[in-house]
C-alpha positions in Angstrom: 29.4 16.2 -10.4 32.0 18.9 -9.7 29.8 21.2 -7.8 31.8 22.3 -4.8 32.9 25.9 -4.9 30.3 26.9 -7.5 27.8 29.7 -7.2 24.7 28.9 -5.0 21.3 30.2 -5.8 19.5 32.5 -3.5 16.1 31.2 -4.8 16.0 28.1 -2.5 13.4 28.3 0.3 14.2 25.8 3.1 10.9 25.0 4.8 11.8 21.7 6.5 10.1 21.3 9.9 7.2 23.5 8.9 3.8 21.9 8.0 0.7 23.2 6.4 -2.9 22.6 7.3 -5.9 21.3 5.2 -5.9 18.0 3.4 -2.9 16.1 2.1 -2.8 14.7 -1.4 -2.7 11.0 -1.8 -2.7 9.4 1.6 -2.2 5.6 1.9 -0.3 3.1 -0.2 -2.7 3.3 -3.1 -2.2 7.1 -3.3 1.5 6.7 -3.1 1.5 4.3 -6.1 -0.7 6.6 -8.2 1.2 9.7 -7.3 4.6 8.3 -7.9 3.7 7.2 -11.3 1.8 10.4 -12.2 3.8 13.1 -10.5 7.3 11.6 -10.0 8.8 13.8 -12.6 6.7 16.9 -12.7 3.1 16.4 -13.8 0.7 19.3 -13.0 -0.5 18.6 -9.4 -3.7 20.5 -10.1 -5.0 17.5 -12.1 -4.3 15.2 -9.2 -6.3 17.3 -6.8 -9.3 16.3 -8.9 -8.4 12.6 -9.2 -6.8 11.4 -6.0 -8.8 11.0 -2.8 -7.7 13.2 0.1 -7.3 12.2 3.7 -7.6 14.7 6.6 -4.4 15.3 8.4 -4.3 14.8 12.2 -2.3 17.4 13.9 1.0 19.0 13.0 4.0 17.1 11.5 7.5 18.3 11.8 10.8 17.0 10.4 13.7 15.5 12.2 16.6 17.9 12.9 18.7 18.4 9.8 22.2 16.9 9.9 25.4 17.6 8.1 24.7 15.3 5.2 21.4 17.0 4.6 23.0 20.5 4.7 25.5 19.4 2.1 22.6 18.2 0.0 20.9 21.6 0.3 24.1 23.2 -0.9 24.2 20.9 -3.8 20.6 21.8 -4.7 21.5 25.5 -4.6 24.5 24.9 -6.9 22.4 23.0 -9.5 19.6 25.5 -9.4 22.1 28.3 -9.8 23.6 26.6 -12.9 20.1 26.2 -14.5 19.5 29.9 -13.8 22.7 30.9 -15.6 22.0 28.6 -18.5 18.3 29.5 -19.1 18.9 33.3 -18.5 21.4 33.3 -21.3 19.3 31.0 -23.5 16.3 33.2 -23.1 18.4 36.3 -23.8 19.4 34.7 -27.1 15.7 34.2 -27.9 15.0 37.8 -27.1 13.1 37.0 -23.9 13.7 37.5 -20.2 13.9 34.4 -17.9 12.1 34.6 -14.6 14.0 32.4 -12.1 11.8 29.9 -10.3 11.9 29.3 -6.5 12.7 25.9 -5.2 11.1 25.1 -1.9 12.5 22.2 0.2 9.9 20.8 2.6 9.5 17.8 4.9 6.4 15.6 5.2 3.9 18.0 3.5 3.7 21.4 1.8 1.0 23.9 1.0 1.5 25.0 -2.5 -0.6 27.2 -4.8 -1.6 23.9 -6.5 -2.8 22.4 -3.3 -1.4 20.6 -0.2 0.9 17.7 -1.1 2.6 15.0 0.9 6.2 13.9 0.5 5.0 10.7 -1.3 4.0 12.9 -4.3 7.7 13.3 -5.2 9.2 16.5 -6.6 6.8 18.7 -8.6 6.5 22.0 -10.3 3.5 24.3 -9.6 2.8 26.7 -12.5 0.4 28.8 -10.3 3.3 30.1 -8.1 6.2 29.1 -10.3 7.8 27.0 -7.6 9.5 23.7 -7.6 8.7 21.6 -4.5 11.1 18.9 -3.2 11.3 16.7 -0.1 14.9 15.5 0.4 13.7 12.0 1.2 12.9 11.6 -2.5 16.6 11.5 -3.2 17.0 8.5 -0.9 14.0 6.9 -2.7 15.7 7.6 -6.0 18.8 5.7 -4.8 17.2 2.8 -3.0 13.7 2.3 -4.3 14.3 3.3 -8.0 17.9 2.1 -8.1 19.2 5.3 -9.6 22.1 6.5 -7.4 24.5 9.4 -7.9 24.4 13.2 -7.5 23.9 13.8 -11.2 20.8 11.6 -11.1 19.5 14.1 -8.5 20.6 17.0 -10.7 18.6 15.5 -13.6 15.5 15.6 -11.3 15.9 19.2 -10.6 16.7 20.1 -14.2 13.6 18.3 -15.3 11.4 20.4 -12.9 13.1 23.5 -14.2 12.3 22.3 -17.7 8.6 22.5 -16.7 9.2 26.1 -15.6 10.7 26.8 -19.0 7.6 25.3 -20.6 5.4 27.4 -18.4 7.2 30.6 -19.4 7.2 29.7 -23.1 3.4 29.1 -23.0 3.6 25.4 -23.7 2.2 24.3 -20.4 -0.8 26.6 -20.8 -1.5 25.4 -24.3 -1.5 21.8 -23.2 -3.8 22.6 -20.3 -6.3 24.4 -22.6 -6.3 21.5 -25.0 -7.0 18.7 -22.5 -10.8 19.2 -22.4 -11.1 18.7 -26.2 -9.5 15.2 -26.1 -10.3 11.7 -24.9 -8.4 10.4 -21.8 -6.0 8.5 -24.0 -5.2 11.6 -26.1 -4.8 13.6 -22.9 -2.3 11.1 -21.7 -0.4 11.4 -25.0 -0.3 15.2 -24.5 1.1 14.7 -21.0 3.8 12.3 -22.3 4.9 14.8 -24.9 5.1 17.5 -22.3 7.2 15.3 -20.0 9.5 14.1 -22.7 10.1 17.7 -23.7 11.0 18.5 -20.1 13.5 15.7 -20.3 14.9 17.2 -23.5 15.3 20.6 -21.7 17.0 18.9 -18.8 19.4 17.4 -21.4 20.1 20.8 -22.8 21.2 22.0 -19.4 23.4 18.9 -19.0 25.1 19.9 -22.3 25.8 23.3 -20.7 27.1 21.7 -17.5 29.5 19.5 -19.5 30.8 22.6 -21.3 31.4 24.2 -18.0 33.4 21.2 -16.9 31.0 20.3 -14.1 30.5 16.7 -15.1 32.4 13.7 -13.9 32.9 10.7 -16.3 30.0 8.7 -14.9 27.5 11.6 -14.6 25.8 11.1 -17.9 25.2 7.4 -17.1 23.7 8.5 -13.7 21.2 10.9 -15.4 20.3 8.2 -18.0 19.8 5.7 -15.2 17.4 8.1 -13.5 15.5 8.7 -16.7 15.1 5.0 -17.2 14.1 4.4 -13.6 11.1 6.7 -13.9 9.7 5.4 -17.2 6.0 4.6 -17.1 6.6 1.0 -18.4 9.1 0.3 -15.6 7.0 1.8 -12.9 3.9 0.0 -14.0 5.6 -3.3 -14.3 7.0 -3.0 -10.8 3.7 -1.7 -9.3 1.1 -3.8 -11.1 3.0 -6.5 -12.9 2.0 -5.5 -16.4 2.3 -2.5 -18.7 -0.6 -0.4 -20.2 0.9 1.9 -22.8 -2.4 3.9 -23.3 -2.2 5.0 -19.7 1.3 6.4 -19.9 1.6 10.0 -18.8 5.4 10.5 -18.8 6.8 8.1 -21.4 8.6 4.8 -21.4 12.2 4.4 -20.1 13.5 4.2 -23.6 11.7 7.4 -24.7 12.8 9.4 -21.6 16.4 8.3 -22.2 16.2 9.2 -25.9 14.8 12.7 -25.4 17.2 13.5 -22.6 20.1 12.3 -24.7 18.9 14.4 -27.7 18.9 17.5 -25.6 22.3 16.6 -24.2 23.8 15.9 -27.7 22.3 18.9 -29.5 21.9 21.7 -26.9 19.4 23.1 -29.5 15.9 24.0 -28.3 14.7 23.7 -31.9 15.3 20.0 -31.7 13.0 19.4 -28.8 9.5 19.9 -30.4 8.0 16.7 -29.0 4.5 17.9 -30.0 5.1 17.8 -33.7 7.4 14.8 -33.7 5.9 11.8 -35.5 7.8 9.4 -33.3 8.6 9.7 -29.6 
């Protein structure tokens, strides 16, 4: 991605080295597996506070001193966030609405959000209660090594997906899904979650369309984003973690579905094409 020299957002909060109190979401290997599958690409962490056992923390945790590579990564995050701000501000203006820019908080080890205290193993997430995106930089190394999805535009896709949840929150979609959950079976609730996540992928693709028009993309960038979308499909994560796939338990969509909806957003750049909730096929 051709990001150097581009505008950097002022809405990034760097909280590395600071740690919160209370209990941490999802301690232990079992918690990591559940949370990576459920939260990896932006599920509502409030649901997990009710489902995942907590473990008390023991003392304060701090991060290692930040080095030059990490500082460059923070600059990259600021540029990507700034680009999403520019895009969604204009897109909302065209819809006759005003876009509220989200904050993105970089943390290390654990963070105290309005949705609860989360550990780094949760992965990046969006909290609608405070309209913030939370990200531990160690996730990008996991994305490259553990999930085999390297490249800076794979990282940009992750950020754009979380911003997509912020867009859904502002448009009222996230609130409607939350309100509807109690009226459905667990299987149907999972289906709602899949449709919410695939729409966030579509919205990320819309931003990627804009980034291409702004000449920010390198030739391999689209493949990097598609690789990341595929890497975090429920079927792939379940196959790797438990050896088999249970489609009724999907909360984010299969690799093929995530690729398809991101690509649709990228190819159309038209928010009207991203109604995953009324689409007969996903």
